N, CA, C and O of each residue as an XYZ file, in Angstrom:
664
protein
N       4.246    -50.418    -15.111
C       3.986    -51.072    -13.849
C       3.790    -50.005    -12.768
O       4.559    -49.047    -12.691
N       2.795    -50.168    -11.966
C       2.508    -49.229    -10.877
C       3.383    -49.600     -9.679
O       3.432    -50.765     -9.282
N       4.080    -48.600     -9.097
C       4.920    -48.892     -7.922
C       4.075    -49.386     -6.746
O       2.863    -49.172     -6.699
N       4.729    -50.038     -5.817
C       4.061    -50.501     -4.593
C       3.589    -49.315     -3.767
O       4.158    -48.226     -3.845
N       2.559    -49.533     -2.987
C       2.049    -48.520     -2.068
C       3.162    -48.128     -1.093
O       3.939    -48.975     -0.654
N       3.227    -46.855     -0.764
C       4.194    -46.359      0.218
C       3.470    -46.173      1.542
O       2.771    -45.174      1.713
N       3.611    -47.092      2.477
C       2.889    -46.989      3.752
C       3.348    -45.823      4.625
O       2.711    -45.529      5.636
N       4.441    -45.154      4.254
C       4.889    -43.984      5.010
C       4.055    -42.747      4.690
O       4.099    -41.756      5.418
N       3.289    -42.811      3.588
C       2.418    -41.695      3.230
C       1.027    -41.992      3.761
O       0.539    -43.119      3.669
N       0.394    -40.966      4.318
C      -0.906    -41.185      4.947
C      -1.993    -40.357      4.260
O      -1.715    -39.454      3.472
N      -3.212    -40.691      4.582
C      -4.359    -39.940      4.112
C      -4.294    -38.525      4.696
O      -3.955    -38.342      5.865
N      -4.619    -37.541      3.878
C      -4.664    -36.161      4.347
C      -6.094    -35.659      4.221
O      -6.697    -35.751      3.152
N      -6.624    -35.140      5.291
C      -7.929    -34.502      5.283
C      -7.686    -33.041      5.637
O      -7.179    -32.731      6.715
N      -8.050    -32.148      4.723
C      -7.767    -30.723      4.915
C      -9.040    -29.960      5.225
O     -10.061    -30.120      4.557
N      -8.960    -29.126      6.252
C     -10.071    -28.259      6.624
C      -9.461    -26.954      7.127
O      -8.662    -26.973      8.064
N      -9.823    -25.819      6.522
C      -9.215    -24.564      6.958
C      -9.511    -24.216      8.417
O      -8.825    -23.379      9.004
N     -10.523    -24.851      9.003
C     -10.840    -24.589     10.409
C     -10.062    -25.481     11.364
O     -10.199    -25.352     12.581
N      -9.251    -26.380     10.829
C      -8.427    -27.251     11.670
C      -7.403    -26.387     12.415
O      -6.766    -25.527     11.805
N      -7.235    -26.605     13.730
C      -6.287    -25.775     14.494
C      -4.844    -25.860     13.997
O      -4.041    -24.979     14.305
N      -4.502    -26.887     13.246
C      -3.136    -27.014     12.748
C      -2.886    -26.312     11.424
O      -1.765    -26.342     10.916
N      -3.908    -25.678     10.854
C      -3.750    -25.001      9.562
C      -2.841    -23.788      9.708
O      -2.973    -23.000     10.644
N      -1.921    -23.656      8.767
C      -1.031    -22.495      8.716
C      -1.673    -21.430      7.837
O      -2.078    -21.711      6.709
N      -1.765    -20.212      8.350
C      -2.306    -19.075      7.616
C      -1.178    -18.087      7.345
O      -0.384    -17.767      8.230
N      -1.124    -17.613      6.103
C      -0.094    -16.666      5.689
C      -0.762    -15.398      5.177
O      -1.665    -15.458      4.342
N      -0.321    -14.262      5.674
C      -0.765    -12.968      5.163
C       0.273    -12.506      4.151
O       1.470    -12.458      4.435
N      -0.214    -12.171      2.970
C       0.695    -11.758      1.905
C       0.010    -10.667      1.087
O      -1.022    -10.914      0.462
N       0.566     -9.488      1.088
C       0.056     -8.303      0.395
C      -1.455     -8.118      0.571
O      -2.168     -7.843     -0.394
N      -1.930     -8.268      1.792
C      -3.335     -8.051      2.102
C      -4.216     -9.265      1.939
O      -5.355     -9.264      2.408
N      -3.720    -10.312      1.283
C      -4.461    -11.561      1.121
C      -4.167    -12.466      2.305
O      -3.137    -12.315      2.962
N      -5.068    -13.410      2.584
C      -4.812    -14.430      3.601
C      -4.919    -15.786      2.935
O      -5.926    -16.098      2.300
N      -3.883    -16.586      3.079
C      -3.804    -17.898      2.451
C      -3.731    -18.972      3.530
O      -2.896    -18.906      4.433
N      -4.619    -19.966      3.424
C      -4.559    -21.136      4.312
C      -3.875    -22.251      3.547
O      -4.312    -22.632      2.461
N      -2.802    -22.772      4.116
C      -2.073    -23.870      3.477
C      -2.793    -25.172      3.817
O      -2.545    -25.767      4.866
N      -3.681    -25.613      2.932
C      -4.498    -26.793      3.209
C      -3.719    -28.084      3.059
O      -3.736    -28.935      3.948
N      -3.035    -28.227      1.930
C      -2.225    -29.423      1.680
C      -0.890    -28.932      1.134
O      -0.843    -28.214      0.135
N       0.177    -29.321      1.786
C       1.510    -28.834      1.409
C       2.266    -29.873      0.591
O       1.913    -31.052      0.558
N       3.301    -29.403     -0.057
C       4.169    -30.299     -0.806
C       4.787    -31.359      0.079
O       5.058    -32.471     -0.374
N       5.010    -31.025      1.331
C       5.561    -32.009      2.273
C       4.599    -33.186      2.435
O       5.029    -34.328      2.594
N       3.296    -32.902      2.394
C       2.295    -33.957      2.560
C       2.074    -34.774      1.294
O       1.571    -35.895      1.367
N       2.443    -34.225      0.124
C       2.185    -34.907     -1.151
C       3.457    -35.379     -1.832
O       3.449    -35.689     -3.023
N       4.543    -35.434     -1.086
C       5.820    -35.840     -1.665
C       6.200    -34.919     -2.838
O       6.815    -35.353     -3.813
N       5.818    -33.636     -2.718
C       6.165    -32.642     -3.723
C       5.295    -32.648     -4.963
O       5.558    -31.885     -5.892
N       4.273    -33.476     -5.011
C       3.441    -33.593     -6.210
C       2.583    -32.354     -6.459
O       2.464    -31.907     -7.600
N       1.989    -31.799     -5.414
C       1.149    -30.618     -5.552
C       0.946    -29.983     -4.186
O       1.285    -30.568     -3.157
N       0.388    -28.776     -4.189
C      -0.064    -28.132     -2.952
C      -1.428    -27.523     -3.226
O      -1.767    -27.208     -4.366
N      -2.206    -27.361     -2.160
C      -3.546    -26.785     -2.260
C      -3.649    -25.649     -1.247
O      -3.415    -25.842     -0.054
N      -4.001    -24.464     -1.738
C      -4.045    -23.256     -0.920
C      -5.436    -22.644     -1.013
O      -5.961    -22.444     -2.108
N      -6.027    -22.350      0.131
C      -7.319    -21.664      0.204
C      -7.003    -20.175      0.310
O      -6.421    -19.731      1.299
N      -7.382    -19.410     -0.700
C      -7.016    -17.996     -0.781
C      -8.223    -17.104     -0.521
O      -9.277    -17.275     -1.134
N      -8.062    -16.158      0.389
C      -9.054    -15.098      0.581
C      -8.403    -13.811      0.110
O      -7.351    -13.401      0.600
N      -9.056    -13.190     -0.850
C      -8.487    -12.023     -1.532
C      -9.442    -10.847     -1.357
O     -10.600    -10.935     -1.766
N      -8.980     -9.744     -0.756
C      -9.861     -8.586     -0.569
C     -10.198     -7.937     -1.910
O      -9.504     -8.145     -2.905
N     -11.268     -7.151     -1.922
C     -11.636     -6.425     -3.128
C     -10.431     -5.630     -3.626
O      -9.799     -4.900     -2.862
N     -10.123     -5.777     -4.902
C      -8.984     -5.082     -5.503
C      -7.662     -5.805     -5.333
O      -6.663     -5.404     -5.929
N      -7.633     -6.875     -4.523
C      -6.382     -7.587     -4.250
C      -5.995     -8.549     -5.355
O      -6.817     -8.943     -6.181
N      -4.733     -8.913     -5.349
C      -4.190     -9.872     -6.306
C      -2.718     -9.599     -6.541
O      -2.222     -8.530     -6.186
N      -2.012    -10.553     -7.134
C      -0.568    -10.410     -7.345
C      -0.232     -9.596     -8.593
O      -1.100     -9.375     -9.438
N       1.012     -9.150     -8.716
C       1.444     -8.478     -9.939
C       1.613     -9.512    -11.061
O       1.626    -10.714    -10.795
N       1.743     -9.053    -12.310
C       1.979     -9.989    -13.418
C       3.225    -10.847    -13.154
O       4.255    -10.362    -12.686
N       3.087    -12.136    -13.472
C       4.168    -13.078    -13.231
C       3.972    -14.310    -14.104
O       2.973    -14.425    -14.814
N       4.923    -15.220    -14.045
C       4.814    -16.525    -14.690
C       5.691    -17.505    -13.941
O       6.587    -17.105    -13.197
N       5.437    -18.776    -14.135
C       6.225    -19.816    -13.466
C       6.148    -21.096    -14.276
O       5.276    -21.253    -15.130
N       7.063    -22.004    -14.001
C       7.136    -23.223    -14.811
C       6.337    -24.380    -14.223
O       6.699    -25.539    -14.426
N       5.274    -24.093    -13.508
C       4.394    -25.134    -12.978
C       2.953    -24.774    -13.283
O       2.624    -23.607    -13.497
N       2.098    -25.786    -13.299
C       0.674    -25.589    -13.546
C       0.019    -24.999    -12.305
O       0.409    -25.297    -11.176
N      -0.976    -24.164    -12.534
C      -1.699    -23.524    -11.433
C      -3.188    -23.537    -11.786
O      -3.586    -23.072    -12.855
N      -4.002    -24.071    -10.880
C      -5.436    -24.163    -11.120
C      -6.181    -23.468     -9.994
O      -5.859    -23.655     -8.820
N      -7.179    -22.665    -10.353
C      -7.981    -21.923     -9.382
C      -9.447    -22.322     -9.528
O      -9.973    -22.370    -10.640
N     -10.099    -22.607     -8.414
C     -11.542    -22.787     -8.385
C     -12.113    -21.659     -7.549
O     -11.794    -21.528     -6.367
N     -12.959    -20.841     -8.166
C     -13.529    -19.682     -7.493
C     -14.690    -20.168     -6.621
O     -15.652    -20.748     -7.123
N     -14.589    -19.929     -5.332
C     -15.631    -20.352     -4.388
C     -16.618    -19.231     -4.079
O     -17.818    -19.468     -3.937
N     -16.101    -18.012     -3.976
C     -16.931    -16.838     -3.669
C     -16.370    -15.647     -4.426
O     -15.155    -15.476     -4.527
N     -17.269    -14.824     -4.958
C     -16.844    -13.588     -5.594
C     -16.595    -13.731     -7.080
O     -17.110    -14.628     -7.748
N     -15.793    -12.822     -7.561
C     -15.536    -12.700     -8.992
C     -14.081    -12.267     -9.148
O     -13.652    -11.281     -8.549
N     -13.343    -12.989     -9.936
C     -11.922    -12.713    -10.126
C     -11.677    -12.409    -11.603
O     -12.161    -13.119    -12.484
N     -10.918    -11.344    -11.856
C     -10.507    -11.020    -13.220
C      -9.108    -11.608    -13.432
O      -8.145    -11.174    -12.800
N      -9.005    -12.589    -14.316
C      -7.717    -13.174    -14.666
C      -7.237    -12.512    -15.941
O      -7.983    -12.410    -16.915
N      -5.994    -12.063    -15.936
C      -5.361    -11.579    -17.152
C      -4.381    -12.655    -17.563
O      -3.414    -12.935    -16.855
N      -4.639    -13.259    -18.717
C      -3.868    -14.396    -19.216
C      -3.335    -14.029    -20.593
O      -4.099    -13.810    -21.533
N      -1.999    -13.963    -20.697
C      -1.346    -13.566    -21.950
C      -1.935    -12.265    -22.489
O      -2.110    -12.102    -23.696
N      -2.239    -11.338    -21.570
C      -2.714    -10.015    -21.931
C      -4.219     -9.884    -22.097
O      -4.727     -8.765    -22.163
N      -4.947    -10.993    -22.167
C      -6.407    -10.934    -22.330
C      -7.083    -11.102    -20.977
O      -6.686    -11.945    -20.172
N      -8.110    -10.289    -20.735
C      -8.824    -10.334    -19.458
C     -10.033    -11.261    -19.543
O     -10.748    -11.292    -20.545
N     -10.241    -12.023    -18.456
C     -11.351    -12.963    -18.361
C     -11.976    -12.811    -16.977
O     -11.272    -12.929    -15.974
N     -13.280    -12.552    -16.900
C     -13.988    -12.497    -15.618
C     -14.453    -13.908    -15.294
O     -15.133    -14.553    -16.092
N     -14.074    -14.377    -14.108
C     -14.411    -15.739    -13.690
C     -15.203    -15.644    -12.394
O     -14.759    -15.030    -11.424
N     -16.370    -16.254    -12.389
C     -17.286    -16.170    -11.248
C     -17.270    -17.446    -10.421
O     -16.790    -18.489    -10.865
N     -17.805    -17.341     -9.213
C     -17.891    -18.480     -8.299
C     -18.492    -19.676     -9.015
O     -19.465    -19.560     -9.761
N     -17.884    -20.830     -8.766
C     -18.315    -22.079     -9.378
C     -17.466    -22.488    -10.564
O     -17.548    -23.631    -11.014
N     -16.649    -21.575    -11.084
C     -15.808    -21.875    -12.246
C     -14.382    -22.201    -11.819
O     -13.926    -21.818    -10.741
N     -13.698    -22.918    -12.698
C     -12.304    -23.295    -12.475
C     -11.473    -22.824    -13.660
O     -11.905    -22.909    -14.810
N     -10.284    -22.328    -13.366
C      -9.348    -21.827    -14.370
C      -8.035    -22.584    -14.219
O      -7.538    -22.759    -13.106
N      -7.475    -23.031    -15.339
C      -6.139    -23.624    -15.308
C      -5.180    -22.693    -16.029
O      -5.440    -22.284    -17.161
N      -4.078    -22.359    -15.381
C      -3.033    -21.535    -15.977
C      -1.895    -22.481    -16.372
O      -1.258    -23.069    -15.499
N      -1.629    -22.638    -17.681
C      -0.538    -23.515    -18.098
C       0.817    -22.986    -17.627
O       1.008    -21.780    -17.468
N       1.732    -23.891    -17.414
C       3.091    -23.514    -17.033
C       3.660    -22.529    -18.052
O       3.406    -22.637    -19.252
N       4.432    -21.574    -17.552
C       5.199    -20.591    -18.327
C       4.379    -19.436    -18.892
O       4.959    -18.498    -19.438
N       3.055    -19.470    -18.783
C       2.212    -18.412    -19.369
C       2.162    -17.186    -18.456
O       1.962    -17.332    -17.250
N       2.339    -15.984    -19.006
C       2.213    -14.772    -18.191
C       0.752    -14.571    -17.772
O      -0.174    -14.749    -18.563
N       0.581    -14.193    -16.504
C      -0.769    -14.023    -15.967
C      -0.739    -13.244    -14.663
O       0.317    -13.020    -14.071
N      -1.912    -12.842    -14.239
C      -2.145    -12.320    -12.888
C      -3.655    -12.275    -12.692
O      -4.424    -12.472    -13.633
N      -4.064    -12.013    -11.460
C      -5.495    -11.914    -11.188
C      -5.771    -10.768    -10.241
O      -4.883    -10.287     -9.538
N      -7.042    -10.337    -10.239
C      -7.470     -9.259     -9.359
C      -8.917     -9.526     -8.970
O      -9.736     -9.913     -9.804
N      -9.219     -9.313     -7.695
C     -10.588     -9.447     -7.222
C     -11.362     -8.198     -7.662
O     -11.029     -7.080     -7.268
N     -12.397     -8.404     -8.481
C     -13.196     -7.289     -8.987
C     -14.645     -7.388     -8.508
O     -15.532     -6.756     -9.082
N     -14.885     -8.171     -7.468
C     -16.260     -8.459     -7.052
C     -16.889     -7.384     -6.165
O     -18.101     -7.400     -5.950
N     -16.087     -6.454     -5.647
C     -16.629     -5.456     -4.744
C     -16.743     -5.954     -3.313
O     -17.226     -5.234     -2.439
N     -16.310     -7.163     -3.072
C     -16.339     -7.794     -1.744
C     -15.195     -8.803     -1.693
O     -14.609     -9.115     -2.730
N     -14.867     -9.316     -0.517
C     -13.821    -10.340     -0.458
C     -14.186    -11.540     -1.341
O     -15.356    -11.905     -1.455
N     -13.190    -12.133     -1.950
C     -13.369    -13.324     -2.782
C     -12.576    -14.473     -2.161
O     -11.653    -14.264     -1.373
N     -12.957    -15.669     -2.533
C     -12.274    -16.850     -2.009
C     -12.112    -17.849     -3.141
O     -13.030    -18.063     -3.933
N     -10.937    -18.458     -3.208
C     -10.694    -19.474     -4.225
C      -9.682    -20.489     -3.725
O      -8.859    -20.204     -2.855
N      -9.766    -21.675     -4.297
C      -8.771    -22.708     -4.040
C      -7.751    -22.639     -5.159
O      -8.108    -22.467     -6.325
N      -6.479    -22.775     -4.804
C      -5.387    -22.751     -5.775
C      -4.574    -24.016     -5.609
O      -4.055    -24.297     -4.529
N      -4.466    -24.789     -6.699
C      -3.620    -25.982     -6.669
C      -2.458    -25.754     -7.624
O      -2.649    -25.391     -8.784
N      -1.252    -25.974     -7.115
C      -0.042    -25.855     -7.921
C       0.603    -27.232     -8.021
O       0.745    -27.946     -7.028
N       0.988    -27.586     -9.235
C       1.638    -28.878     -9.428
C       2.820    -28.721    -10.368
O       2.649    -28.264    -11.498
N       4.013    -29.092     -9.925
C       4.320    -29.633     -8.605
C       4.245    -28.550     -7.517
O       4.054    -27.367     -7.797
N       4.402    -28.998     -6.284
C       4.359    -28.110     -5.121
C       5.554    -27.162     -5.116
O       6.483    -27.302     -5.911
N       5.508    -26.214     -4.219
C       6.590    -25.246     -4.042
C       6.042    -23.864     -3.741
O       6.643    -23.098     -2.988
N       4.890    -23.548     -4.338
C       4.298    -22.235     -4.103
C       3.946    -22.062     -2.628
O       4.027    -20.956     -2.094
N       3.559    -23.145     -1.976
C       3.252    -23.112     -0.545
C       4.473    -22.685      0.263
O       4.361    -21.866      1.175
N       5.629    -23.234     -0.067
C       6.877    -22.855      0.613
C       7.245    -21.407      0.321
O       7.652    -20.667      1.217
N       7.101    -21.010     -0.935
C       7.432    -19.644     -1.336
C       6.597    -18.644     -0.543
O       7.133    -17.686      0.013
N       5.276    -18.868     -0.490
C       4.410    -17.956      0.257
C       4.798    -17.912      1.735
O       4.799    -16.844      2.346
N       5.122    -19.059      2.303
C       5.499    -19.100      3.723
C       6.788    -18.314      3.970
O       6.953    -17.724      5.038
N       7.692    -18.301      3.006
C       8.961    -17.598      3.184
C       8.843    -16.088      2.995
O       9.590    -15.331      3.614
N       7.918    -15.643      2.152
C       7.843    -14.202      1.880
C       6.686    -13.513      2.597
O       6.645    -12.284      2.655
N       5.741    -14.290      3.146
C       4.600    -13.715      3.850
C       4.797    -13.757      5.355
O       5.882    -14.064      5.850
N       3.738    -13.445      6.064
C       3.765    -13.445      7.531
C       2.708    -14.395      8.058
O       1.547    -14.330      7.654
N       3.112    -15.282      8.964
C       2.152    -16.180      9.601
C       1.196    -15.365     10.458
O       1.612    -14.475     11.200
N      -0.100    -15.680     10.346
C      -1.134    -15.032     11.159
C      -1.975    -16.124     11.815
O      -1.868    -17.298     11.459
N      -2.809    -15.732     12.769
C      -3.548    -16.705     13.576
C      -4.777    -17.300     12.907
O      -5.311    -18.285     13.418
N      -5.247    -16.767     11.814
C      -6.427    -17.325     11.161
C      -7.019    -16.347     10.176
O      -6.455    -15.284      9.916
N      -8.184    -16.722      9.619
C      -8.846    -15.891      8.622
C      -9.106    -14.473      9.104
O      -8.958    -13.514      8.347
N      -9.491    -14.349     10.355
C      -9.903    -13.043     10.860
C      -8.764    -12.212     11.445
O      -8.977    -11.078     11.875
N      -7.567    -12.767     11.461
C      -6.419    -12.028     11.997
C      -6.091    -10.873     11.056
O      -6.036    -11.062      9.841
N      -5.877     -9.695     11.598
C      -5.524     -8.575     10.723
C      -4.132     -8.788     10.140
O      -3.271     -9.396     10.776
N      -3.917     -8.285      8.924
C      -2.566     -8.387      8.365
C      -1.611     -7.544      9.200
O      -2.022     -6.546      9.792
N      -0.352     -7.933      9.250
C       0.601     -7.130     10.020
C       0.719     -5.735      9.417
O       0.643     -5.560      8.201
N       0.903     -4.759     10.276
C       1.103     -3.384      9.825
C       2.600     -3.201      9.570
O       3.375     -3.008     10.506
N       2.993     -3.262      8.316
C       4.402     -3.177      7.948
C       4.790     -1.744      7.633
O       4.049     -1.006      6.984
N       5.960     -1.371      8.105
C       6.500     -0.049      7.776
C       6.893     -0.048      6.293
O       7.009     -1.114      5.688
N       7.096      1.125      5.709
C       7.564      1.171      4.318
C       8.854      0.379      4.112
O       9.025     -0.263      3.075
N       9.766      0.417      5.092
C      11.008     -0.357      4.977
C      10.725     -1.855      4.997
O      11.347     -2.608      4.247
N       9.797     -2.299      5.842
C       9.447     -3.719      5.901
C       8.749     -4.160      4.607
O       8.980     -5.269      4.125
N       7.905     -3.300      4.052
C       7.262     -3.623      2.776
C       8.304     -3.756      1.670
O       8.234     -4.673      0.853
N       9.260     -2.849      1.647
C      10.325     -2.907      0.645
C      11.143     -4.182      0.816
O      11.535     -4.810     -0.167
N      11.397     -4.561      2.058
C      12.151     -5.797      2.321
C      11.377     -7.022      1.822
O      11.979     -7.938      1.262
N      10.052     -7.053      2.015
C       9.231     -8.178      1.527
C       9.304     -8.261      0.008
O       9.443     -9.349     -0.551
N       9.211     -7.104     -0.667
C       9.296     -7.100     -2.131
C      10.679     -7.570     -2.596
O      10.797     -8.325     -3.562
N      11.714     -7.117     -1.899
C      13.071     -7.540     -2.267
C      13.222     -9.046     -2.107
O      13.764     -9.716     -2.986
N      12.741     -9.584     -0.977
C      12.838    -11.016     -0.718
C      12.033    -11.815     -1.738
O      12.495    -12.851     -2.217
N      10.836    -11.344     -2.073
C      10.012    -12.034     -3.078
C      10.746    -12.109     -4.413
O      10.753    -13.155     -5.062
N      11.362    -11.006     -4.821
C      12.120    -10.996     -6.070
C      13.350    -11.887     -6.008
O      13.669    -12.601     -6.959
N      14.034    -11.831     -4.872
C      15.254    -12.632     -4.708
C      14.956    -14.126     -4.729
O      15.720    -14.898     -5.309
N      13.852    -14.547     -4.103
C      13.526    -15.974     -4.013
C      12.724    -16.500     -5.197
O      12.553    -17.711     -5.333
N      12.232    -15.613     -6.053
C      11.359    -16.041     -7.158
C      12.007    -17.141     -7.994
O      11.366    -18.155     -8.271
N      13.248    -16.965     -8.397
C      13.868    -17.987     -9.257
C      14.054    -19.310     -8.523
O      13.981    -20.373     -9.140
N      14.293    -19.260     -7.213
C      14.403    -20.497     -6.424
C      13.111    -21.299     -6.513
O      13.130    -22.530     -6.503
N      11.984    -20.587     -6.601
C      10.670    -21.247     -6.676
C      10.116    -21.226     -8.108
O       8.903    -21.279     -8.309
N      11.011    -21.148     -9.099
C      10.695    -21.300    -10.505
C       9.678    -20.271    -11.022
O       8.817    -20.585    -11.845
N       9.800    -19.036    -10.517
C       8.868    -17.967    -10.883
C       9.626    -16.716    -11.293
O      10.798    -16.545    -10.955
N       8.947    -15.849    -12.020
C       9.508    -14.538    -12.319
C       8.391    -13.508    -12.408
O       7.293    -13.795    -12.884
N       8.695    -12.305    -11.940
C       7.761    -11.198    -12.034
C       7.988    -10.505    -13.366
O       9.119    -10.416    -13.843
N       6.916    -10.016    -13.961
C       7.014     -9.379    -15.293
C       6.814     -7.876    -15.208
O       6.864     -7.188    -16.227
């Protein structure tokens, strides 16, 4: 049986150019939080990622599904040790618990949508990154001590957000 409609939940229309969009700078990348877990009752989140040439996270895994649609550029995904070049127009699904990471190998900035289900990655990024004013805002200039603190916090909070670095 399908539950009754919940009138407390509303339609969400996401646009990265909306003045209410939250932008997070994280290790040189800029992430727009398009749809948050708060808006989906924790079901999923959708993040618009801009990744500079050579950018990407370290190897990691988590117990939630993660799907990427490449909008611009070329991303090299390493999945269970095997490398895959994925170009604009393609979508990649990373199964829960699988070791992976990605790197922009396009020679120019790349852009992709990332959906995580269930949500939580949006909160994690907001806690370990820095809020910036938009796509064109420069990343904060962090001292070596501040960079070390960000790495420490990311490691400390990883298990809270069902993730681990490898």
